[in-house]
C-alpha positions as CSV (number, residue, x, y, z in Angstrom):
1,M,132.9,52.6,219.2
2,P,131.4,51.1,222.4
3,G,128.0,51.7,221.0
4,V,128.9,49.7,217.8
5,I,130.3,46.8,219.9
6,G,127.2,46.8,222.0
7,R,124.9,46.7,218.9
8,L,127.0,43.8,217.5
9,Y,126.6,41.9,220.8
10,R,122.8,42.4,220.6
11,G,122.7,41.5,216.9
12,D,121.3,44.9,216.0
13,I,123.8,45.3,213.1
14,D,123.5,43.1,210.0
15,I,126.7,42.7,208.1
16,D,126.1,41.5,204.6
17,F,128.6,38.6,204.6
18,V,126.6,36.5,202.2
19,G,126.1,39.3,199.8
20,K,129.9,39.7,199.5
21,R,130.4,36.0,198.7
22,K,132.3,36.8,195.5
23,L,134.9,38.7,197.6
24,W,135.3,35.8,200.0
25,Y,135.4,33.2,197.2
26,G,138.1,35.3,195.5
27,L,140.1,35.6,198.7
28,S,139.8,31.9,199.4
29,L,140.8,31.1,195.8
30,F,143.9,33.2,196.2
31,L,144.9,31.5,199.5
32,L,144.3,28.1,198.1
33,V,146.4,28.8,194.9
34,F,149.1,30.3,197.1
35,S,149.1,27.2,199.4
36,I,149.0,24.7,196.6
37,A,151.9,26.5,194.9
38,G,153.9,26.2,198.2
39,L,153.2,22.5,198.3
40,I,154.3,22.0,194.7
41,I,157.4,24.2,194.8
42,N,158.7,23.6,198.3
43,G,156.7,20.5,199.5
44,L,156.3,19.6,203.1
45,N,159.4,19.4,205.3
46,L,158.7,15.9,206.6
47,G,160.2,15.1,210.0
48,V,162.5,12.1,210.6
49,E,159.4,10.2,211.9
50,F,158.1,10.1,208.3
51,K,161.1,9.8,206.1
52,G,163.4,8.0,208.5
53,G,166.8,9.0,209.8
54,S,169.0,9.3,212.9
55,V,168.4,11.7,215.8
56,F,171.1,12.9,218.3
57,D,170.3,14.7,221.5
58,F,173.0,16.2,223.8
59,A,173.3,19.0,226.3
60,R,174.0,22.6,225.1
61,T,177.3,23.9,226.3
62,P,178.7,27.5,226.3
63,N,180.9,26.8,223.3
64,S,178.2,25.3,221.2
65,S,175.9,27.0,218.6
66,V,173.8,26.0,215.7
67,E,176.8,26.6,213.3
68,T,179.4,24.8,215.4
69,V,177.1,21.8,216.0
70,R,176.3,21.5,212.3
71,A,180.0,21.9,211.3
72,T,181.0,19.2,213.8
73,M,178.4,16.8,212.4
74,L,179.4,17.4,208.8
75,D,183.1,17.2,209.6
76,T,182.7,13.5,210.6
77,G,182.4,12.7,206.9
78,V,179.5,10.3,207.4
79,I,176.8,13.0,207.5
80,H,175.7,14.9,204.4
81,Q,172.8,16.9,205.9
82,A,172.2,17.9,209.5
83,I,169.2,19.8,210.8
84,V,170.1,21.4,214.2
85,Q,167.4,22.5,216.6
86,E,167.2,23.8,220.1
87,A,165.1,21.5,222.3
88,G,165.0,23.1,225.7
89,P,168.5,22.7,227.3
90,N,169.6,20.3,224.6
91,W,170.6,20.2,221.0
92,R,168.5,18.0,218.7
93,V,170.2,17.0,215.4
94,T,168.5,15.1,212.7
95,T,170.5,13.4,210.0
96,E,170.1,10.7,207.3
97,S,170.0,7.1,208.5
98,L,173.4,6.0,209.9
99,T,174.9,2.6,210.7
100,T,175.9,1.6,214.3
101,A,179.5,2.4,213.5
102,E,178.7,5.8,212.0
103,V,176.5,6.7,215.1
104,T,179.5,5.8,217.4
105,Q,181.8,8.0,215.2
106,V,179.4,11.0,215.6
107,Q,179.1,10.5,219.3
108,K,182.9,10.6,219.7
109,A,183.1,13.7,217.6
110,V,180.5,15.5,219.6
111,S,182.2,14.4,222.9
112,A,185.6,15.6,221.7
113,E,184.3,19.0,220.4
114,F,182.0,20.1,223.2
115,G,183.2,18.2,226.2
116,V,180.0,16.1,226.6
117,A,180.4,12.5,227.8
118,E,180.0,10.1,224.9
119,K,177.3,8.2,226.8
120,Q,175.3,11.4,227.2
121,V,175.0,11.9,223.4
122,S,171.8,9.9,222.9
123,S,171.0,8.5,219.5
124,Q,167.9,7.1,217.9
125,V,167.5,5.5,214.4
126,I,164.0,5.7,213.0
127,G,163.1,3.8,209.9
128,A,160.9,5.2,207.1
129,T,158.5,2.2,207.5
130,W,157.3,3.6,210.8
131,G,156.6,7.0,209.3
132,G,154.7,5.3,206.5
133,E,152.5,3.6,209.0
134,V,151.9,6.9,210.8
135,S,150.9,8.6,207.5
136,E,148.5,5.8,206.6
137,K,146.8,5.9,210.0
138,A,146.5,9.7,209.8
139,V,144.9,9.5,206.3
140,L,142.6,6.8,207.5
141,G,141.6,8.8,210.5
142,L,140.9,11.8,208.4
143,I,138.7,9.8,206.0
144,V,136.8,8.3,208.9
145,F,136.4,11.7,210.5
146,M,135.0,13.2,207.2
147,V,132.5,10.4,206.7
148,A,131.3,10.6,210.3
149,I,130.9,14.4,210.1
150,M,129.0,14.1,206.8
151,A,126.6,11.5,208.3
152,Y,126.1,13.5,211.5
153,L,125.4,16.8,209.8
154,T,123.1,15.2,207.3
155,F,121.1,13.6,210.0
156,A,121.1,16.6,212.5
157,F,120.8,19.3,209.9
158,E,120.8,19.0,206.1
159,W,123.0,17.5,203.4
160,Q,123.7,21.0,202.1
161,M,125.1,22.0,205.5
162,A,127.2,18.8,205.6
163,L,128.7,19.5,202.2
164,A,129.4,23.2,203.1
165,A,131.1,22.1,206.3
166,I,133.3,19.5,204.6
167,V,134.4,22.0,201.9
168,A,135.3,24.5,204.6
169,L,137.3,21.8,206.5
170,L,139.3,20.9,203.3
171,H,139.8,24.6,202.7
172,D,141.3,25.0,206.2
173,L,143.6,21.9,205.8
174,V,145.0,23.0,202.4
175,I,145.8,26.5,203.6
176,T,147.4,25.3,206.8
177,A,149.5,22.8,204.9
178,G,150.5,25.6,202.5
179,V,151.7,27.7,205.5
180,Y,153.9,24.8,206.5
181,A,155.2,24.4,203.0
182,W,156.2,28.1,202.7
183,S,157.5,28.4,206.2
184,G,159.6,25.3,206.1
185,F,158.4,24.2,209.5
186,E,158.9,20.5,210.1
187,V,155.9,18.2,209.9
188,T,155.9,15.7,212.8
189,P,153.4,13.5,214.5
190,A,152.6,16.5,216.7
191,T,151.7,18.5,213.6
192,M,149.3,15.7,212.6
193,L,147.6,16.0,216.0
194,G,147.3,19.8,215.4
195,F,145.7,19.2,212.0
196,L,143.1,16.9,213.5
197,T,142.5,19.4,216.3
198,I,141.8,22.3,214.0
199,L,139.3,20.1,212.1
200,G,137.2,19.7,215.3
201,Y,137.5,23.4,216.1
202,S,136.5,24.6,212.6
203,L,133.6,22.2,212.6
204,Y,132.4,23.4,216.0
205,D,132.3,27.0,214.7
206,A,130.4,26.0,211.6
207,V,127.9,24.0,213.6
208,V,127.2,27.0,215.8
209,V,126.4,29.1,212.8
210,F,124.4,26.4,211.1
211,D,122.3,25.8,214.2
212,M,121.3,29.5,214.3
213,I,120.6,29.5,210.5
214,K,118.4,26.4,210.9
215,E,116.5,28.1,213.8
216,V,115.9,31.4,211.8
217,T,115.0,29.8,208.5
218,A,112.6,27.3,210.1
219,K,110.3,30.3,210.7
220,L,110.2,31.3,207.0
221,G,106.9,30.7,205.3
222,T,105.1,31.8,202.2
223,S,104.3,35.1,203.8
224,A,107.8,35.8,205.0
225,K,109.3,39.2,204.4
226,M,112.9,38.0,203.9
227,T,114.6,35.5,201.6
228,Y,116.6,32.5,202.7
229,T,119.7,34.5,202.0
230,Q,118.6,37.4,204.1
231,A,117.6,35.1,207.0
232,A,120.9,33.3,206.8
233,N,122.8,36.6,206.9
234,N,120.8,37.7,209.8
235,A,121.6,34.5,211.7
236,L,125.2,34.9,210.9
237,S,125.3,38.5,212.3
238,H,123.7,37.2,215.5
239,T,126.5,34.6,216.0
240,L,129.4,36.8,214.8
241,I,130.4,38.0,218.2
242,R,130.2,34.6,219.8
243,S,132.4,33.2,217.0
244,L,135.0,36.0,217.4
245,N,135.0,35.7,221.2
246,T,135.5,31.9,221.0
247,S,138.3,32.3,218.5
248,L,140.1,35.0,220.5
249,V,140.0,33.0,223.7
250,A,141.3,29.9,222.0
251,I,144.0,31.7,219.9
252,L,145.6,33.7,222.7
253,P,147.1,30.8,224.6
254,V,148.1,29.1,221.3
255,A,149.9,32.3,220.2
256,A,151.7,32.4,223.6
257,I,152.9,28.9,223.0
258,L,154.0,29.6,219.4
259,F,155.7,33.0,219.9
260,I,156.9,32.8,223.5
261,G,157.5,29.1,224.0
262,T,159.3,28.5,220.7
263,T,161.3,31.8,220.8
264,L,162.4,31.9,224.4
265,L,162.3,28.2,225.4
266,G,163.2,26.7,222.0
267,A,160.5,24.0,222.4
268,G,160.5,22.2,219.0
269,T,157.5,19.9,219.7
270,L,155.4,22.8,220.9
271,K,156.3,24.7,217.7
272,D,155.2,21.9,215.5
273,L,151.8,21.6,217.3
274,S,151.1,25.3,217.9
275,L,151.7,26.5,214.4
276,A,149.0,24.1,213.1
277,L,146.6,25.2,215.8
278,F,147.3,29.0,215.3
279,V,146.9,29.0,211.6
280,G,144.0,26.5,211.6
281,M,142.0,28.5,214.2
282,L,142.4,31.7,212.2
283,V,141.5,30.1,208.9
284,G,138.7,28.1,210.6
285,T,137.0,31.2,212.0
286,Y,137.2,32.8,208.6
287,S,135.9,29.8,206.7
288,S,132.9,29.2,209.0
289,I,131.7,32.7,208.5
290,C,132.9,33.6,205.0
291,V,133.1,30.2,203.2
292,A,130.7,27.6,204.8
293,T,127.7,29.9,205.1
294,P,127.9,31.4,201.5
295,I,128.3,27.9,200.1
296,L,125.3,26.8,202.1
297,V,123.2,29.7,200.8
298,S,124.3,29.1,197.2
299,L,123.1,25.4,197.5
300,K,119.8,26.3,199.2
301,E,119.0,29.1,196.8
302,R,118.7,26.4,194.1
303,E,115.7,24.8,195.8
304,P,112.3,25.7,194.3
305,Q,110.7,26.7,197.6
306,W,113.4,29.3,198.3
307,Q,113.4,30.5,194.7
308,A,109.7,31.1,194.9
309,L,110.1,32.9,198.2
310,A,112.8,35.1,196.8
311,R,110.5,36.1,193.9
312,R,107.6,36.9,196.2
313,V,109.9,39.0,198.4
314,A,111.3,40.8,195.4
315,Q,107.8,41.6,194.1
316,R,106.7,42.8,197.5
317,E,109.7,45.1,197.8
318,A,109.2,46.4,194.2
319,A,105.6,47.2,195.0
320,E,106.5,49.0,198.2
321,A,109.2,51.0,196.4
322,K,106.7,52.0,193.7
323,Q,104.2,53.1,196.2
324,A,106.8,55.1,198.1
325,T,107.9,56.8,194.9
326,A,104.4,57.7,193.9
327,K,103.7,59.1,197.3
328,A,106.8,61.2,197.2
329,K,105.9,62.6,193.8
330,K,102.3,63.4,194.9
331,E,101.7,67.1,195.6
332,P,100.7,67.8,199.2
333,V,97.0,68.5,199.8
334,G,96.1,72.2,199.8
335,A,99.4,73.2,198.2
336,A,97.6,75.0,195.3
337,K,95.5,77.1,197.7
338,D,98.6,78.3,199.5
339,K,100.1,79.7,196.4
340,P,100.1,83.6,196.5
341,K,97.8,85.4,194.1
342,K,99.2,87.8,191.6
């Protein structure tokens, strides 16, 4: 095993990622269909910042639990749905929009049930208009980001690389959103920040791979002994360990925030952000290797120069295979003389 790892680090092992593109496309199609199904069936659990509502925060007491807090809220008669979350040492309860009188009634009920001073039951009413503005700005930021990336990659590399990177980014976004839909995690402004962060991370990984592909394929000429596909696959093998190491180093602290911070500390905001980062980083690493590069190769293989190169390489390999077969069939010199006489 150590020898294999060492060979991977040196780029001595070529893994045919591009040759297995149908496998990767099939896997990605399954993940996309699964994610879209989640978005259609469950939808996104939008936070109060997007759909509006009231938020109550108060200290956790020994006689309080998720069930008792929810029951106390519903028993007021002015609340029909209450989402109870642990937020560090406090309870955070999200409800539909309430009037000032209804907010006061809830504060009195909490104070009477759990012994918390009425003034210490903080409340905040958020309108849906604010959430709409946040959504519009997030979508606008995403569009500007995509356009800027297309322009940069087209200028620095090639339009095929830009298109492949954008497809991979959209692939990552849809799958991450699907995970949120199926898991029921709340989508908050922190989640939106996580989405934008994973776009940059996924793009970085794709650019590293594309830069190596550009360097390797630039040396291909009419007398080259490998096709564009083979050269791209070779470049991908050389950047594999770098991509995996980068991903591992980035994912470990995010996993700690997601699994330790949210489980032990009950940090809701961290959970909203870390889930997007965790899923996005995993999917982004996969897409940069198994989605973006195969798409790039598929686009480049359509160009006449690379089609001609592929034909020449195939002809050369066929001729060499024919010569090797003929040589193997040829009887060794002097074999007849060595035969024993009857």
